[in-house]
All heavy atoms as an XYZ file, in Angstrom:
786
protein
N    -176.131    -28.520    -99.106
C    -174.946    -27.853    -99.362
C    -173.735    -28.394    -98.588
O    -173.796    -28.673    -97.430
C    -175.177    -26.328    -99.021
C    -174.022    -25.423    -99.321
S    -174.635    -23.710    -99.374
C    -173.120    -22.853    -99.698
N    -172.755    -28.756    -99.251
C    -171.593    -29.351    -98.753
C    -170.340    -28.747    -99.183
O    -170.062    -28.675   -100.529
C    -171.568    -30.891    -98.993
N    -169.405    -28.362    -98.386
C    -168.132    -27.792    -98.746
C    -168.267    -26.463    -99.667
O    -167.417    -26.093   -100.424
N    -169.370    -25.714    -99.464
C    -169.687    -24.517   -100.208
C    -170.274    -24.826   -101.469
O    -170.471    -23.768   -102.294
N    -170.633    -26.063   -101.936
C    -171.271    -26.271   -103.188
C    -172.585    -26.740   -102.887
O    -173.013    -27.444   -101.907
C    -170.491    -27.441   -103.871
C    -169.014    -26.991   -104.244
C    -168.077    -27.414   -103.516
C    -168.756    -26.118   -105.285
C    -166.611    -27.021   -103.713
C    -167.585    -25.790   -105.618
C    -166.461    -26.220   -104.751
O    -165.178    -25.841   -105.110
N    -173.543    -26.423   -103.873
C    -174.949    -26.893   -103.805
C    -175.291    -27.266   -105.131
O    -174.968    -26.696   -106.174
C    -175.843    -25.610   -103.410
C    -177.333    -25.997   -103.191
C    -178.000    -24.829   -102.709
O    -177.568    -23.855   -102.184
O    -179.339    -24.934   -102.770
N    -175.895    -28.360   -105.261
C    -176.530    -28.978   -106.488
C    -177.892    -28.704   -106.686
O    -178.831    -28.889   -105.811
C    -176.291    -30.505   -106.499
N    -178.221    -28.058   -107.798
C    -179.490    -27.827   -108.224
C    -179.964    -28.817   -109.037
O    -179.560    -29.026   -110.212
C    -179.518    -26.425   -109.014
C    -181.062    -25.943   -109.389
O    -181.912    -26.817   -109.424
O    -181.213    -24.841   -109.767
N    -180.824    -29.769   -108.500
C    -181.177    -30.919   -109.159
C    -182.012    -30.705   -110.488
O    -181.807    -31.429   -111.448
C    -182.106    -31.859   -108.267
C    -181.225    -32.332   -107.019
C    -182.227    -33.123   -105.983
C    -180.049    -33.185   -107.505
N    -182.706    -29.680   -110.540
C    -183.641    -29.409   -111.787
C    -182.601    -28.908   -112.846
O    -182.760    -29.259   -113.995
C    -184.621    -28.353   -111.491
C    -185.756    -28.893   -110.653
O    -186.032    -30.004   -110.594
N    -186.362    -28.006   -109.914
N    -181.636    -28.084   -112.540
C    -180.621    -27.647   -113.480
C    -179.772    -28.810   -114.004
O    -179.507    -28.926   -115.188
C    -179.761    -26.497   -112.891
N    -179.350    -29.695   -113.097
C    -178.558    -30.812   -113.395
C    -179.357    -31.765   -114.300
O    -178.744    -32.108   -115.405
C    -178.190    -31.564   -112.140
C    -177.166    -32.760   -112.365
C    -175.836    -32.200   -112.972
C    -176.934    -33.348   -111.002
N    -180.607    -31.962   -114.111
C    -181.451    -32.797   -114.947
C    -181.469    -32.212   -116.309
O    -181.564    -32.848   -117.347
C    -182.839    -33.078   -114.373
N    -181.639    -30.914   -116.480
C    -181.793    -30.182   -117.699
C    -180.586    -30.306   -118.471
O    -180.616    -30.198   -119.726
C    -182.034    -28.686   -117.531
N    -179.316    -30.460   -117.974
C    -178.173    -30.460   -118.771
C    -177.930    -31.736   -119.470
O    -177.301    -31.810   -120.522
C    -176.854    -30.260   -117.847
C    -176.804    -28.823   -117.358
N    -176.754    -27.760   -118.266
C    -176.730    -28.368   -116.023
C    -176.668    -26.658   -117.468
N    -176.685    -26.970   -116.272
N    -178.426    -32.829   -119.021
C    -178.229    -34.176   -119.617
C    -178.709    -34.233   -121.059
O    -177.904    -34.505   -121.974
C    -178.869    -35.342   -118.939
C    -178.669    -36.630   -119.422
C    -179.762    -37.309   -120.164
O    -180.944    -37.003   -119.922
O    -179.483    -38.145   -121.014
N    -179.961    -33.705   -121.359
C    -180.365    -33.703   -122.804
C    -179.549    -32.735   -123.684
O    -179.339    -32.974   -124.873
C    -181.899    -33.467   -122.761
C    -182.098    -33.020   -121.459
C    -181.021    -33.473   -120.524
N    -179.243    -31.560   -123.007
C    -178.485    -30.558   -123.760
C    -177.178    -31.201   -124.179
O    -176.722    -30.974   -125.414
C    -178.174    -29.343   -122.887
C    -179.462    -28.603   -122.626
C    -179.201    -27.372   -121.544
O    -178.101    -27.475   -120.938
O    -180.164    -26.675   -121.445
N    -176.338    -31.757   -123.236
C    -175.024    -32.344   -123.619
C    -175.286    -33.450   -124.635
O    -174.421    -33.588   -125.527
C    -174.401    -32.849   -122.353
C    -173.150    -33.698   -122.679
C    -174.074    -31.870   -121.373
N    -176.264    -34.287   -124.465
C    -176.478    -35.411   -125.452
C    -176.747    -34.835   -126.906
O    -176.307    -35.382   -127.874
C    -177.608    -36.224   -124.996
C    -177.743    -37.570   -125.594
C    -178.695    -38.463   -125.030
N    -178.394    -38.830   -123.628
C    -177.530    -39.575   -123.176
N    -176.733    -40.292   -123.963
N    -177.315    -39.767   -121.910
N    -177.543    -33.790   -126.879
C    -177.847    -33.102   -128.116
C    -176.623    -32.540   -128.789
O    -176.479    -32.817   -130.042
C    -178.912    -32.003   -128.000
C    -179.270    -31.285   -129.201
C    -180.306    -30.142   -128.970
O    -180.657    -30.001   -127.879
O    -180.569    -29.378   -129.965
N    -175.734    -31.922   -128.097
C    -174.417    -31.429   -128.709
C    -173.645    -32.590   -129.170
O    -173.005    -32.529   -130.341
C    -173.656    -30.620   -127.629
C    -172.263    -30.316   -128.168
C    -174.360    -29.293   -127.308
N    -173.601    -33.588   -128.459
C    -172.815    -34.773   -128.878
C    -173.324    -35.340   -130.164
O    -172.551    -35.774   -131.055
C    -172.737    -35.811   -127.840
N    -174.679    -35.494   -130.268
C    -175.340    -35.997   -131.393
C    -175.015    -35.039   -132.640
O    -174.819    -35.560   -133.769
C    -176.837    -36.192   -131.169
C    -177.478    -37.034   -132.252
C    -176.883    -38.353   -132.503
O    -176.477    -39.008   -131.437
O    -176.651    -38.809   -133.695
N    -175.040    -33.803   -132.431
C    -174.707    -32.869   -133.590
C    -173.358    -33.004   -134.009
O    -173.013    -32.920   -135.227
C    -174.997    -31.445   -133.118
C    -176.417    -31.173   -133.045
C    -176.719    -29.669   -132.715
C    -178.256    -29.408   -132.584
N    -178.453    -28.007   -132.156
N    -172.344    -33.337   -133.092
C    -170.997    -33.610   -133.531
C    -170.880    -34.793   -134.433
O    -170.218    -34.817   -135.501
C    -170.055    -33.760   -132.313
C    -168.821    -34.333   -132.639
C    -169.909    -32.405   -131.539
N    -171.577    -35.927   -134.086
C    -171.727    -37.155   -134.852
C    -172.366    -36.872   -136.099
O    -171.886    -37.344   -137.184
C    -172.483    -38.176   -134.079
C    -171.662    -38.904   -133.080
N    -170.804    -39.914   -133.341
C    -171.528    -38.730   -131.742
C    -170.167    -40.481   -132.351
N    -170.566    -39.756   -131.278
N    -173.457    -35.998   -136.269
C    -173.965    -35.641   -137.588
C    -173.030    -34.935   -138.398
O    -173.073    -35.160   -139.677
C    -175.276    -34.821   -137.358
C    -176.443    -35.699   -136.732
C    -177.617    -34.769   -136.358
O    -177.599    -33.658   -136.556
N    -178.570    -35.377   -135.730
N    -172.340    -33.963   -137.800
C    -171.302    -33.239   -138.600
C    -170.278    -34.174   -139.160
O    -169.801    -34.047   -140.292
C    -170.721    -32.141   -137.699
N    -169.798    -35.108   -138.274
C    -168.775    -36.055   -138.884
C    -169.309    -36.864   -139.999
O    -168.654    -37.065   -140.922
C    -168.313    -36.903   -137.699
C    -167.406    -36.110   -136.732
C    -167.555    -38.155   -138.297
C    -166.217    -35.490   -137.266
N    -170.508    -37.368   -139.801
C    -171.168    -38.228   -140.887
C    -171.280    -37.302   -142.153
O    -170.954    -37.859   -143.188
C    -172.482    -38.636   -140.486
C    -172.352    -39.677   -139.336
O    -171.291    -40.222   -139.064
O    -173.493    -39.938   -138.590
N    -171.625    -36.066   -142.125
C    -171.788    -35.250   -143.279
C    -170.453    -35.015   -143.892
O    -170.289    -34.964   -145.119
C    -172.391    -33.951   -142.908
N    -169.413    -34.780   -143.110
C    -168.057    -34.471   -143.640
C    -167.551    -35.738   -144.291
O    -166.992    -35.650   -145.388
C    -167.123    -34.121   -142.400
O    -167.531    -33.003   -141.786
C    -165.707    -33.836   -142.957
N    -167.680    -36.979   -143.779
C    -167.203    -38.146   -144.378
C    -167.948    -38.386   -145.706
O    -167.320    -38.826   -146.623
N    -169.189    -38.095   -145.834
C    -169.949    -38.235   -147.074
C    -169.588    -37.403   -148.084
O    -169.703    -37.662   -149.253
C    -171.428    -38.031   -146.727
N    -169.001    -36.248   -147.699
C    -168.623    -35.225   -148.770
C    -167.229    -35.319   -149.379
O    -166.829    -34.627   -150.230
C    -168.647    -33.774   -148.119
N    -166.441    -36.309   -148.763
C    -165.028    -36.476   -149.133
C    -165.018    -37.081   -150.512
O    -165.524    -38.083   -150.843
C    -164.274    -37.360   -148.208
C    -164.090    -36.770   -146.848
C    -163.396    -37.661   -145.921
O    -162.682    -38.627   -146.400
N    -163.389    -37.361   -144.627
N    -164.194    -36.451   -151.400
C    -163.960    -36.830   -152.778
C    -162.463    -36.815   -153.092
O    -162.044    -36.535   -154.106
N    -161.662    -37.216   -152.005
C    -160.223    -37.078   -152.330
C    -159.672    -38.063   -153.251
O    -158.559    -37.836   -153.890
C    -159.579    -37.121   -150.913
C    -159.946    -36.067   -149.978
C    -159.326    -36.334   -148.592
C    -159.404    -34.616   -150.379
N    -160.321    -39.229   -153.424
C    -159.764    -40.253   -154.282
C    -160.116    -40.041   -155.686
O    -159.780    -40.822   -156.735
N    -160.998    -39.088   -155.975
C    -161.419    -38.718   -157.255
C    -160.306    -38.144   -158.117
O    -159.926    -37.038   -157.880
C    -162.733    -37.678   -157.079
C    -163.465    -37.388   -158.393
O    -162.915    -38.035   -159.433
O    -164.432    -36.597   -158.383
N    -160.013    -38.843   -159.185
C    -158.958    -38.368   -160.261
C    -159.470    -37.083   -160.741
O    -158.582    -36.272   -161.104
C    -158.768    -39.273   -161.212
C    -157.937    -40.583   -160.661
S    -156.227    -40.100   -160.362
C    -155.394    -41.724   -160.298
N    -160.711    -36.860   -161.005
C    -161.160    -35.675   -161.710
C    -161.053    -34.470   -160.829
O    -160.867    -33.383   -161.358
C    -162.589    -35.817   -162.202
C    -162.798    -36.826   -163.214
O    -161.917    -36.999   -164.084
N    -163.968    -37.523   -163.105
N    -161.027    -34.698   -159.593
C    -160.864    -33.424   -158.589
C    -159.506    -33.085   -158.324
O    -159.145    -31.934   -158.358
C    -161.562    -33.894   -157.215
N    -158.570    -34.024   -158.273
C    -157.190    -33.808   -157.937
C    -156.227    -34.144   -159.095
O    -155.055    -33.635   -158.929
C    -156.752    -34.460   -156.591
C    -157.334    -33.863   -155.470
C    -158.520    -34.361   -155.017
C    -156.836    -32.787   -154.777
C    -159.245    -33.805   -153.883
C    -157.435    -32.331   -153.639
C    -158.597    -32.791   -153.262
N    -156.606    -34.875   -160.039
C    -155.555    -35.273   -161.097
C    -154.585    -36.274   -160.497
O    -154.561    -36.530   -159.360
N    -153.714    -36.781   -161.419
C    -152.750    -37.671   -161.111
C    -151.704    -37.195   -160.071
O    -151.315    -37.725   -159.065
C    -152.018    -38.250   -162.249
C    -153.002    -39.075   -163.035
C    -150.838    -39.210   -161.948
C    -152.516    -39.648   -164.443
N    -151.164    -36.048   -160.361
C    -150.147    -35.328   -159.471
C    -150.742    -35.024   -158.119
O    -150.105    -35.073   -157.210
C    -149.609    -34.060   -160.279
C    -148.542    -33.429   -159.360
C    -148.814    -34.478   -161.562
N    -151.931    -34.523   -158.209
C    -152.656    -34.085   -157.044
C    -153.009    -35.190   -156.117
O    -153.227    -35.045   -154.858
N    -152.943    -36.536   -156.513
C    -153.173    -37.560   -155.688
C    -152.191    -37.763   -154.472
O    -152.588    -38.101   -153.574
C    -153.282    -38.949   -156.456
C    -154.443    -39.073   -157.277
C    -155.695    -38.891   -156.641
O    -156.096    -39.547   -155.692
N    -156.553    -37.856   -157.041
N    -150.930    -37.353   -154.650
C    -150.001    -37.281   -153.575
C    -150.445    -36.423   -152.473
O    -150.461    -36.773   -151.363
C    -148.615    -36.890   -154.133
C    -147.574    -36.844   -152.982
C    -147.999    -37.880   -155.161
N    -150.906    -35.280   -152.901
C    -151.339    -34.206   -151.863
C    -152.725    -34.826   -151.243
O    -152.946    -34.717   -150.122
C    -151.577    -32.852   -152.596
C    -152.203    -31.887   -151.526
C    -150.164    -32.291   -152.929
N    -153.609    -35.347   -152.054
C    -154.738    -35.732   -151.690
C    -154.759    -36.979   -150.542
O    -155.446    -36.955   -149.614
C    -155.748    -36.384   -152.835
N    -153.734    -37.745   -150.784
C    -153.481    -38.860   -149.747
C    -153.113    -38.307   -148.427
O    -153.709    -38.652   -147.316
C    -152.389    -39.840   -150.280
C    -152.775    -40.738   -151.400
C    -151.641    -41.508   -151.851
C    -154.039    -41.557   -150.964
N    -152.215    -37.303   -148.439
C    -151.950    -36.551   -147.092
C    -153.127    -35.912   -146.542
O    -153.319    -35.972   -145.299
N    -153.940    -35.184   -147.426
C    -155.030    -34.505   -146.837
C    -156.069    -35.528   -146.325
O    -156.653    -35.345   -145.257
C    -155.674    -33.683   -148.001
C    -156.963    -33.117   -147.611
C    -154.699    -32.535   -148.285
N    -156.212    -36.631   -147.058
C    -157.122    -37.666   -146.654
C    -156.755    -38.261   -145.332
O    -157.654    -38.488   -144.386
C    -157.187    -38.754   -147.625
C    -158.258    -39.869   -147.313
C    -158.410    -40.877   -148.464
O    -157.455    -40.975   -149.378
O    -159.436    -41.407   -148.673
N    -155.514    -38.537   -145.174
C    -154.990    -39.013   -143.931
C    -155.285    -38.074   -142.603
O    -155.743    -38.355   -141.556
C    -153.495    -39.306   -143.940
C    -152.930    -39.649   -142.609
C    -153.123    -40.971   -142.018
C    -152.298    -38.864   -141.738
C    -152.656    -41.393   -140.802
C    -151.809    -39.145   -140.545
C    -151.986    -40.439   -139.939
O    -151.523    -40.817   -138.767
N    -155.076    -36.732   -143.005
C    -155.186    -35.627   -141.987
C    -156.702    -35.620   -141.704
O    -157.183    -35.419   -140.510
C    -154.635    -34.427   -142.405
C    -154.908    -33.278   -141.613
C    -154.193    -32.943   -140.510
C    -156.017    -32.324   -141.603
N    -154.791    -31.861   -139.895
C    -155.947    -31.350   -140.526
C    -157.147    -32.204   -142.440
C    -156.734    -30.348   -140.119
C    -158.035    -31.158   -142.058
C    -157.815    -30.354   -140.987
N    -157.565    -35.541   -142.654
C    -159.046    -35.580   -142.418
C    -159.515    -36.670   -141.624
O    -160.277    -36.661   -140.704
C    -159.804    -35.403   -143.774
C    -159.626    -33.993   -144.393
C    -161.345    -35.616   -143.531
C    -160.180    -33.805   -145.639
N    -158.966    -37.956   -141.994
C    -159.296    -39.188   -141.323
C    -158.968    -39.096   -139.780
O    -159.756    -39.490   -138.857
C    -158.580    -40.387   -141.923
O    -158.948    -41.550   -141.310
N    -157.768    -38.470   -139.558
C    -157.342    -38.410   -138.141
C    -158.129    -37.410   -137.411
O    -158.577    -37.692   -136.255
C    -155.856    -37.950   -138.142
O    -154.983    -38.937   -138.623
N    -158.433    -36.263   -138.004
C    -159.270    -35.242   -137.395
C    -160.676    -35.713   -137.197
O    -161.142    -35.527   -136.189
C    -159.316    -33.926   -138.233
N    -161.214    -36.487   -138.136
C    -162.558    -37.127   -138.023
C    -162.564    -38.060   -136.868
O    -163.608    -38.045   -136.039
C    -162.886    -37.798   -139.329
O    -162.978    -36.884   -140.343
C    -164.305    -38.529   -139.305
N    -161.520    -38.855   -136.726
C    -161.608    -39.772   -135.520
C    -161.489    -39.111   -134.299
O    -162.144    -39.454   -133.408
C    -160.334    -40.701   -135.720
O    -160.472    -41.569   -136.874
N    -160.767    -37.981   -134.172
C    -160.632    -37.259   -133.101
C    -161.968    -36.526   -132.634
O    -162.377    -36.671   -131.536
C    -159.533    -36.101   -133.067
C    -159.426    -35.304   -132.007
C    -158.798    -35.577   -130.748
C    -159.899    -33.838   -132.102
C    -158.682    -34.830   -129.669
C    -159.831    -33.014   -130.999
C    -159.300    -33.537   -129.915
N    -162.556    -35.911   -133.586
C    -163.875    -35.378   -133.336
C    -165.025    -36.305   -133.079
O    -165.794    -35.999   -132.251
C    -164.229    -34.416   -134.500
C    -165.578    -33.784   -134.290
C    -163.155    -33.302   -134.708
N    -164.933    -37.440   -133.652
C    -165.915    -38.559   -133.352
C    -165.695    -38.912   -131.884
O    -166.684    -39.220   -131.204
C    -165.752    -39.619   -134.182
C    -166.804    -40.771   -134.002
C    -166.665    -41.910   -134.988
C    -167.742    -43.016   -134.797
N    -168.083    -43.251   -133.467
N    -164.495    -38.999   -131.447
C    -164.164    -39.352   -130.044
C    -164.720    -38.330   -129.147
O    -165.242    -38.632   -128.057
C    -162.730    -39.578   -129.819
N    -164.716    -37.067   -129.570
C    -165.341    -36.000   -128.721
C    -166.796    -36.064   -128.618
O    -167.364    -35.942   -127.584
C    -165.006    -34.637   -129.418
C    -163.540    -34.086   -129.234
C    -163.466    -32.711   -129.987
C    -163.204    -33.958   -127.863
N    -167.395    -36.533   -129.730
C    -168.884    -36.855   -129.707
C    -169.181    -37.901   -128.830
O    -170.103    -37.867   -127.920
N    -168.444    -39.020   -128.851
C    -168.656    -40.107   -127.850
C    -168.375    -39.663   -126.485
O    -169.162    -40.222   -125.576
C    -167.550    -41.247   -128.259
C    -167.896    -41.921   -129.633
O    -168.913    -41.761   -130.107
O    -166.957    -42.617   -130.102
N    -167.432    -38.885   -126.219
C    -167.141    -38.435   -124.922
C    -168.408    -37.619   -124.463
O    -168.630    -37.525   -123.202
C    -165.821    -37.550   -124.821
N    -168.873    -36.764   -125.293
C    -170.145    -36.064   -124.964
C    -171.205    -36.880   -124.481
O    -171.891    -36.570   -123.554
N    -171.430    -38.058   -125.166
C    -172.562    -38.927   -124.667
C    -172.190    -39.569   -123.355
O    -172.943    -39.751   -122.477
C    -172.632    -40.085   -125.739
C    -173.468    -39.681   -126.957
N    -174.753    -39.338   -126.892
C    -173.099    -39.521   -128.275
C    -175.251    -39.011   -127.998
N    -174.200    -39.133   -128.948
N    -170.808    -39.814   -123.121
C    -170.361    -40.372   -121.957
C    -170.570    -39.244   -120.772
O    -171.080    -39.529   -119.603
C    -169.000    -40.591   -122.002
C    -168.438    -41.362   -120.672
O    -169.110    -42.283   -120.145
O    -167.371    -40.961   -120.161
N    -170.407    -37.998   -121.001
C    -170.635    -37.029   -119.995
C    -172.128    -36.938   -119.686
O    -172.557    -36.734   -118.664
C    -170.017    -35.620   -120.535
C    -170.578    -34.376   -119.746
C    -168.566    -35.603   -120.480
N    -172.927    -36.943   -120.845
C    -174.434    -36.839   -120.665
C    -174.790    -38.036   -119.691
O    -175.683    -37.819   -118.885
C    -175.132    -36.891   -121.896
N    -174.370    -39.230   -119.915
C    -174.727    -40.329   -119.145
C    -174.222    -40.079   -117.622
O    -175.010    -40.504   -116.705
C    -173.944    -41.622   -119.643
C    -174.510    -42.103   -120.918
O    -175.559    -41.760   -121.310
O    -173.850    -42.929   -121.610
N    -173.161    -39.486   -117.460
C    -172.640    -39.234   -116.102
C    -173.468    -38.171   -115.421
O    -173.756    -38.254   -114.219
C    -171.160    -38.855   -116.050
C    -170.278    -40.073   -116.356
C    -168.825    -39.741   -116.439
C    -168.029    -41.067   -116.725
N    -166.610    -40.810   -116.911
N    -174.003    -37.129   -116.260
C    -174.823    -36.161   -115.687
C    -176.114    -36.788   -115.205
O    -176.553    -36.508   -114.184
C    -175.009    -35.002   -116.591
C    -176.125    -34.050   -116.207
C    -173.714    -34.214   -116.949
N    -176.606    -37.649   -115.995
C    -177.908    -38.404   -115.633
C    -177.736    -39.167   -114.429
O    -178.438    -39.195   -113.428
C    -178.305    -39.248   -116.902
C    -179.642    -40.024   -116.618
C    -180.025    -40.785   -117.781
C    -181.299    -41.502   -117.559
N    -181.638    -42.407   -118.650
N    -176.629    -40.007   -114.457
C    -176.372    -40.770   -113.182
C    -176.159    -40.014   -111.985
O    -176.735    -40.220   -110.954
C    -174.956    -41.669   -113.518
O    -175.348    -42.438   -114.645
C    -174.742    -42.553   -112.291
N    -175.436    -38.845   -112.040
C    -175.255    -38.026   -110.945
C    -176.560    -37.327   -110.500
O    -176.854    -37.384   -109.242
C    -174.261    -36.777   -111.340
O    -173.007    -37.400   -111.699
C    -174.062    -35.756   -110.138
N    -177.465    -36.891   -111.392
C    -178.662    -36.426   -111.012
C    -179.554    -37.402   -110.224
O    -180.118    -37.155   -109.201
C    -179.462    -35.918   -112.275
C    -180.892    -35.553   -111.880
N    -181.973    -36.378   -112.214
C    -181.323    -34.406   -111.215
C    -183.038    -35.759   -111.784
N    -182.774    -34.573   -111.326
N    -179.468    -38.742   -110.828
C    -180.301    -39.693   -110.034
C    -179.794    -40.038   -108.806
O    -180.464    -40.196   -107.789
C    -180.302    -40.998   -110.957
C    -181.134    -40.903   -112.272
C    -180.953    -41.996   -113.277
O    -179.988    -42.871   -112.931
O    -181.606    -42.016   -114.222
N    -178.433    -40.025   -108.543
C    -177.824    -40.391   -107.233
C    -178.236    -39.222   -106.290
O    -178.470    -39.511   -105.150
C    -176.208    -40.550   -107.427
N    -177.937    -38.020   -106.801
C    -178.377    -36.926   -105.786
C    -179.814    -36.893   -105.366
O    -180.011    -36.569   -104.258
C    -177.861    -35.568   -106.525
C    -176.433    -35.367   -106.474
C    -176.029    -34.141   -107.309
C    -175.721    -35.141   -105.194
N    -180.646    -37.101   -106.373
C    -182.082    -37.109   -105.977
C    -182.356    -38.239   -104.924
O    -183.161    -37.971   -104.145
C    -182.831    -37.370   -107.369
O    -182.737    -36.286   -108.170
N    -181.898    -39.447   -105.327
C    -182.037    -40.517   -104.432
C    -181.466    -40.136   -103.053
O    -182.146    -40.412   -101.947
C    -181.327    -41.828   -104.893
O    -181.941    -42.182   -106.224
C    -181.512    -42.882   -103.919
N    -180.346    -39.654   -102.907
C    -179.742    -39.300   -101.640
C    -180.480    -38.306   -100.859
O    -180.756    -38.268    -99.736
C    -178.274    -38.591   -101.857
C    -177.772    -38.124   -100.542
N    -177.199    -38.919    -99.585
C    -177.425    -36.891   -100.241
C    -176.719    -38.040    -98.613
N    -176.803    -36.891    -98.957
N    -181.120    -37.192   -101.666
C    -181.931    -36.155   -101.042
C    -183.204    -36.681   -100.533
O    -183.608    -36.470    -99.357
C    -182.234    -35.145   -102.102
C    -183.087    -33.987   -101.483
C    -183.203    -32.847   -102.548
O    -182.219    -32.174   -102.838
O    -184.311    -32.566   -102.838
N    -183.827    -37.656   -101.337
C    -185.071    -38.376   -100.730
C    -184.832    -39.202    -99.584
O    -185.571    -39.222    -98.652
C    -185.749    -39.160   -101.882
C    -186.315    -38.401   -103.079
C    -187.275    -37.296   -102.689
O    -188.188    -37.660   -101.718
O    -187.280    -36.233   -102.975
N    -183.662    -39.889    -99.613
C    -183.400    -40.790    -98.429
C    -183.076    -39.965    -97.077
O    -183.469    -40.289    -96.067
C    -182.189    -41.697    -98.726
C    -182.423    -42.796    -99.776
O    -183.646    -43.165    -99.931
N    -181.474    -43.400   -100.359
N    -182.376    -38.857    -97.384
C    -182.055    -37.907    -96.300
C    -183.317    -37.357    -95.729
O    -183.570    -37.279    -94.458
C    -181.105    -36.808    -96.744
O    -179.942    -37.350    -97.120
N    -184.238    -36.923    -96.546
C    -185.509    -36.313    -95.986
C    -186.294    -37.389    -95.273
O    -186.903    -37.161    -94.131
C    -186.426    -36.013    -97.249
C    -185.909    -34.545    -97.891
C    -186.899    -34.339    -99.045
C    -186.407    -33.110    -99.872
N    -187.330    -32.862   -101.021
N    -186.352    -38.636    -95.799
C    -187.050    -39.702    -95.078
C    -186.442    -40.030    -93.723
O    -187.146    -40.245    -92.695
C    -187.055    -40.949    -95.965
N    -185.111    -40.105    -93.607
C    -184.459    -40.311    -92.364
C    -184.553    -39.149    -91.403
O    -184.838    -39.477    -90.188
C    -182.964    -40.640    -92.615
C    -182.838    -41.921    -93.307
C    -181.309    -42.223    -93.556
C    -181.218    -43.628    -94.226
N    -179.793    -43.909    -94.684
N    -184.513    -38.004    -91.848
C    -184.808    -36.862    -90.941
C    -186.185    -36.828    -90.397
O    -186.401    -36.437    -89.259
C    -184.388    -35.455    -91.555
C    -182.854    -35.257    -91.805
C    -182.634    -33.990    -92.746
C    -182.180    -35.193    -90.539
N    -187.146    -37.064    -91.284
C    -188.466    -37.155    -90.844
C    -188.776    -38.210    -89.779
O    -189.367    -37.995    -88.794
C    -189.468    -37.458    -92.084
O    -189.243    -36.433    -93.001
C    -190.840    -37.514    -91.647
N    -188.159    -39.495    -89.990
C    -188.185    -40.469    -88.997
C    -187.543    -40.127    -87.626
O    -188.030    -40.452    -86.592
C    -187.564    -41.734    -89.657
N    -186.446    -39.410    -87.752
C    -185.815    -38.953    -86.539
C    -186.645    -37.886    -85.857
O    -186.826    -38.046    -84.596
C    -184.327    -38.223    -86.838
C    -183.442    -39.399    -87.272
C    -183.907    -37.541    -85.640
C    -182.085    -38.992    -87.854
N    -187.259    -37.140    -86.590
C    -188.171    -36.035    -86.023
C    -189.296    -36.657    -85.305
O    -189.809    -36.207    -84.222
N    -189.973    -37.787    -85.867
C    -191.072    -38.504    -85.281
C    -190.619    -39.179    -83.970
O    -191.322    -39.278    -82.973
C    -191.639    -39.423    -86.356
C    -192.288    -38.780    -87.377
C    -192.944    -39.815    -88.331
C    -193.733    -39.094    -89.498
N    -194.211    -40.051    -90.492
N    -189.404    -39.794    -84.044
C    -188.865    -40.466    -82.922
C    -188.669    -39.407    -81.736
O    -188.994    -39.750    -80.557
C    -187.483    -41.209    -83.195
C    -187.709    -42.439    -83.962
O    -188.866    -42.908    -84.045
O    -186.764    -42.968    -84.486
N    -188.293    -38.223    -82.031
C    -187.921    -37.229    -81.016
C    -189.254    -36.732    -80.308
O    -189.261    -36.481    -79.221
C    -187.084    -36.108    -81.580
C    -185.658    -36.347    -81.970
C    -185.036    -35.155    -82.652
C    -184.882    -36.817    -80.658
N    -190.238    -36.765    -81.178
C    -191.579    -36.243    -80.578
C    -192.272    -37.254    -79.781
O    -193.145    -36.982    -79.046
C    -192.455    -35.813    -81.813
C    -191.998    -34.563    -82.532
C    -192.938    -34.276    -83.734
O    -193.801    -34.984    -83.990
N    -192.528    -33.053    -84.315
N    -191.984    -38.595    -80.083
C    -192.526    -39.638    -79.371
C    -192.106    -39.837    -77.918
O    -191.509    -39.239    -77.216
C    -192.332    -40.916    -80.035
């Protein structure tokens, strides 16, 4: 415990796959949305509707890029959670080993 904060290593380890799963679902949703777009279809919007369709297509493309970036950020967060868990686990093991060694030296 440092500065009033305590890291629960098991809980931290459990969050990495959860965050990664959410990020993957965001990517799947984006892929499904992109596959469903029929904005350039003349039968769907007609000639006059193409003007509106182009604006909507640009808006969807921008929104898709933004949400895809969120999914990418989710994977980045998952990587950082994993790295943090590994670093804290290593630190804890090293601290235990050093304290055990100090205890043995004091008893000798």
